[in-house]
N, C-alpha and C positions, 0 to 999 in steps of 0.2 A: 621283465624277466621274473622279478620277485614282487608281486603286488603287495603293497603295505597292508598290514592287518592290525586293527585296533580292537583288542579284546578286553571286555570289562568283567572282572571277577567280583561278584557281589558278596562272596564269602557267606558267613552265617548272619545275614541281615535281612530284615523286612518281613512283615506279615504278608499274607496273600494279597490283601488289598493294596498294600504299599508296593509290592512287586508289580502288580497290574498297572498301577498308576505310573510307576517308573518306566515300565516297558512302553506304555502308551505315549509318554512324553518323549522318550528317546526316538520312537518311530516317527512321531510327528516332526520332531526337530530335524531328523536326518532327511525325511522326505520333502521338507520345505526346499532344501537345496542339496540334493544328493551329491556327495563328494565323488569326483571322477577318479576311478582307479584305486579307491581305498575300500577295503573290506571291513565291515563292522560286525562284532560278535559280542553277545552278552552271556554270562555264565551264572544263572541264578541258583539258589538252593534247590535240591532235588524236588521238594514238595510242591514247588510252584512252576516246575518246568512246563507242564502241559498248559497251565493258565497263561504263562508268558508266550508259549508257542501260538496259542489262539490269537493273541494280540499282534504278534509279529508276522503271522502268515501273510505272504504276498508282499512283504517289505524287503528292503535290502539288508536288514539286520538278521544275522544268523544266530542260532541257539547252540550253546555248549553247556557242558556239565563240569563240575569242579573235581570229580574223581571217578574212578571206575574200578571194578574188581576184574581180575584176569580170568576167572572161571565163568562159563556160560550159565551155570546154575549150581545149586547145591546148598549144603548146610553152612552158610556163611552169614550169620545173623548180622543184620544192619548194612549189608553190602548191596551194591547195584551192579548188574551185569551190562555188558555192551549192548545186548539186544534190548534191554529195558530202556537204555538211553535213546536208542534209535526209535523205539516205539513212542517215546516222549517227544520226538522231533529234533533230537540233537544231531549236529553234524561234526562237532568238535568236543574234546574233553581235555581238561587240564590233568597232567600227570606229574607226580613228584614235586608238588609245590613245597616250598621250604617249611610251611606250617605243617604239612603232612610229615615231612622228614623229621623236623626238630621237636614238634609237639606230640605227634602220633607215633614216632619211632619208625617211620617207613624206611626201608633199606633200598640200596641201589638195585639189589636183585628184584625186589618187588616192583620198583619202577620199570625195570626191564620187562617184566612179565605183563604189566599193565600196558606198556607201550605196544608190545607185540599183539596183545588181545585187541586193543583199539584198532590197530592197522588191519588185523584179520577181519574185523567186523565192518571195515569201511569208514570208521571214524577217523578224524584228524586229531592225533594227540599233540597237545602243546606241552612239551617236556621241559620242566623247569630245572635250572642249575643255578648255583650261587654260593658265595662264601660268607661265613660269619665275620663279624668285625675283627675278632682276634686273628682270624686266618688272613684277612687282608693286611692287618698291622704287621703280621709276621712275614709278609711277602709271599703267602701261599695261595693267592687267588688262582693263578694258572694251574697249579697242581690240583686244587680242589675241583675246579670246573672241568678240567681235562678228565679226571677220574670219574666224575659223575656222568659226563657225556659218553665216555668209553663204555662204562658199565650199562648205561641206559640203552645204548644201541648195539650191545653185544649180540651177535647172531642175527641181526636185521640185514636182509639182503640190500646191497648198495642201491638197487633200483627202487626200493621202498623208502629209503631215507628221506627223499624230498617230499614224501607224502606227510611227513611229520613237520612240526614247527618246534624250534628251540626257543626258550625264553630265559634270558640271563637276568636273574633277580638277586642282586647283592642283598643278603639277609639284613644287613645293617641299614638298608635304605627302605625297607618295607614298613610302611605305616609310621615312620619316624619323622617324616618331613625332610630328611636328608636324601639327596639324590646324587648318584654318581655324575660327575661332570660329563659333558658330551665327549671329551677326550678320553676319560676313563672308560666310558661305555664303549666307544669305538675300539679302544685297545683290546678290551676283553672280547668283544664281538669278533674282531679280526682273528684273535687267537682261537676262538671257538670254531670259526670257519676253517682255519688251517687244521685244527684238530679233526673236524669232520672230513677234511680232505684225506687225512691219514687213515681214518676209519673206513670211509666209503668211496674215496676217489674224488678228483677235482670237480667233475661234472655235478655229482650229488652235492658237494660242498657249496658250489656256486648257486645251486637251485634252492637249497633249504633256506627258509626264512628264519631269522633270529630276531626275536622281540626283546625290548628292554622293559623291565619292570622294577618299580621301587619309587614310590612317591611321584608318579607321573601326574602332571597337571597341565592345564592350558598354558601356563606361563613358561613351561620348559619343553613342551613337546616339539616345537618347531626346531629348536637347536639340536635336540636329540635326533630328529628325523633327517637332519642335514648330514649326518654321518653316513658314509657309504655302506657300512655293514650293519646299520640299524634298520630293520625292515618293518618295524611297527612297535607296538607297546602292549604290555599286559598291565591293565589299569586297575588299581584297587579302590581306595576310598573315593577318588574322583568319579568313578563309574556309578556311584550311588546318588549322584546329582546329575540329573538329565542335562541341564544346561552345560555343565562342565564337560561331561562325556561327549556331547555333540560337538563342542568346541575342539576337543582333542581329535575327534574323527575328522573334523574339517581343518586340520592343522595347515593345510596348503593355502587357505584363504588369507 
C-alpha cells in the first residue's frame, strides 16, 4: 500500500566528477541485487542534476532536487522553477528542509507555495517537518510538527495529498550522529498520520508515505523500518557513501 522510499539528500557536496562517480557506484550497487518493493532516489545539487540523470537513466534509481521555487519563471535570482527540474529529469523535490527553514529563513507559507507548485507540475514533493532540540525538551514536538504539516498542506485538495511524501526530521538528529529511537520515530509518525487524517481524511492519511530523517545509517535502518508508520528514510551523510546508501536501500536483506 505504501512502497518504502529511500531518498538520499547530497546537500552541498561534491564536484561534478565526484557526483558522477557516486551516481555510478550507487547504480551499480543497486542493480547487482535490486531490492524488491523499495524505491530509491538521490537528490544531488542543481548543477549536476543532468550529469547524474545521464548515469541513472534506465536504472531503478530516481532523480530528485533539493528545493524549488513556486513561480514558473520571473525575476527570482538564483531560484529554479518546477519546469527546469523536470527538464533536468527530476521526478521528486525536497521542500521545507530544516536547513532551508532555520538557515535560509524559509517560512511555512513559502513551503506551502512550493508544495503546491511541485504538485501542479507533476513532481512529487518530499515535505520536511521537525522540531529543534529545545522544542523537544520543552515537550512541544507534536505542536511543532502539527503546525508545520497543517500550514504546508493548507489548501491542498485531499485527493492530491497522497501524491506528496512527508519526512519527519528532528532537527537535533540531523548530522549530529544522534537518532530518534525507533519508538520515538514511530510515535511522531503515528501522530503525523493522525494529523494528516484531520487535514485530508483517513484514506489520504493511510496512503501518504512518511519518511524518517536524521543520522540514518545501515546500522539503524532496519529497526526504524520495522515501525508500522515509518515508510522510508531521507538519508543525509550516509547517502554520500555509495556502499552505505546501497546497504540502506537493501535494508530488508
